N, C-alpha and C positions, 0 to 999 in steps of 0.2 A: 815622475819617479826620479829619485836621486840615489845613485848606486855608489857605494864607498867600498874600496878594497883595503883591507888591513893585513899586512904581511909582517914577517919577522921570524927570527930563529926560534927553534924549540926552546921554551922556557924564557922567552924574552918578555913575557907579560902581555901578549896580545889579547888573550881572553879577559884578563883583568881590565885592560884598557876598554875593550868593547863593553864589558859589564858596567863599568863606571860611566861610560858615555850614555848608555841607553837606560840606566836605572831611573833617571829623572825625566825621561821622555815618555809621551803617551804610548802605551803598549800597542795600541791599534795602528799606530803610524810607522812603527819600526819593526823590521824582521831581520834576524841574524841567520846567515847561511854559513855553517862551519864547513870549511873545505874537508876536514877529516871525515865527514859523512860521505864523501865521494871517493873513498878508496875503492879500488876495483873489487868486484864480486869475486871471491875466491872459493865459492862453494864446491867447485870441481877439484880442489886441491886437498891433500891430506894436511893434518895439523903440522907435521914435520916440514912439508913443503911451504906452508904459509909462514912458518917461523924463519925461513930462509929469504923471504922477500925483503928487499930494501925499501922500507916505507918512507924513506927520506929522499927518494929519487922521483923525479917527475913522472916516470912511467908507472908509478904505483897508483896514480889517480885516474879516475874515469872522467877525463876532461870533456869528452863529448857530451856526457849526461849533464855535467855541471853547467857548461855553456848553454846547452839546450834549455835547461830549467831557468837560468837567469833570463834568457830571451823570452821564455814563456811569461815570466813575471812582468817583464817590460811591456809585453803586449797585452797585459791585463788578465792573464789566465793563471789560476791557482796551480800549485804543484804539489806532488807528494815527495817530500825530501826523504832520501834514504837515511837510515840510521846504521851505526857501526859499533861493533864490540871490539875493544882492544884485547880482551881476554881470548875471544874466539878468532881474532884476526880476520874477521869477515863481517859482511853486512848482516843485519838482523831482519826478520820478516816484517817488523813494524816500520811504518813510515810516519812522517810528521806533515800534516796538512799546512801549507803556507799560502796565505792569500796575498795578492798584490797589495802593496802599501806604499806610502810616500817615500820611505827610506829603506833601502836594502843594504845590509852590511855583509860583505863576504870576507870571512876571516880564516886565515890559514898560513902555514909556513911558506907556501908557494902561490899565494893569492895573486902575486904580481909576475908570475913566471911566464905565463902564456899571453902572447900579444892579443889573441882573439878574446881573452877574458878581460885584459886591461882595456881594450877598446870599448868595452861595455861600461866602464867605470867613469864616473864624473869626478871622483876624488880618490887619489891613491896615497896610502899612508904606510910607512915602514916603522915598526916599533923596534928600537935598538936597545941593546943591553950588553953589559960586559960579559965576556965568555965565562968567567968564573961564576958570576951571578946566575947565568943561564944553567950551568951545570948543577949548581946547588938546587935550583928549582926543579930541574928534571929529576934529580935523585929523589927529592921529597915526593914529587907527584907520582913517579913510576912505582915507587915502593908502596905508596898509599892506594893508588888506583889501578895499577896495571900488573900487580903480582910479581914484580921484579925485585931482586936483591940489589943492594948498593953496588956490589961488585959487577953484577950484570949490567947495570946502568952505566957505570964508568967504562967498562969494556966496550959497550955499544957506543958511548960518546966518542971514544978514541978511534974506533974502527969505522964507524958509520956517520954519526951525527956531525962531528967536526969537519971531516972532508966533504960531506954533502952540503953542509952549510957554506963552506968556502966556495964550492963549485957552483951551486945552484941558487942559494938563498941570498947571501951577501951581495952578489952582483945585481939583484933586483932593486937594491936601494936606489940605484940611479934613476929608476922609473917613478920614484915617489914624489908626490907634490909636497909632502910634509913628512919629516922624520921626527919621531917622538923618542928621545933618549930616556933612559931610566924606567922604561916600561910603565907599569901601573902606578909607580911612585911619583910620576910627573904630574902632579895635581894641576899646575897651571896649564899645561898642554891639553889635558883632558877637559878642563873647564872651557878652554877656547874652542875645542872641538864640539863640545856640547852646545855652546852658544851658536856656533856656526851652523850646526844641523838644525837647531831650533828655528833659526831665521828662515830656513827653507821649508818648514812645515806650514801647510796652509792653515789659516785661522779656523 
């Protein structure tokens, strides 16, 4: 099994990079584990309390469960990956069955944040992007998918996203084996990654 971690700031293009990497690979040989699925269970909190959570802080994630499930996959056992609702700010009852496969991609803003998780990775990637580009993508995404207004997104970017990025996400760039600038627009880097992964798939 070959485990790849892909990190980068919110709106950097991580998901696009992952999608373009795996879209030409055999579906049975690659599994993507989104770190966002591992936000802490907040069932015991009210909606007002959930809205006050800083979801861009390392403490917002259930690291124990994520690391445990990656280890389970490494040892050849299937997992039930949790699912998460941005609207409810909580996990959903449904899970996604993930079987062990040749390539596992862990994707998320803090995929490279914890040493215990990094130590499980064979390749670490940081997707980089200009802050202005990231903000534009976040505004578009959060308005379309997460029920936020443009003003809400900009306020959150200033108060939370930017300081958390500088404190927790940007520093993890130093752990990366490969930095992909320009996010999903970097066709050459994505093609190289696709070829690199393909070489590691068994015939």
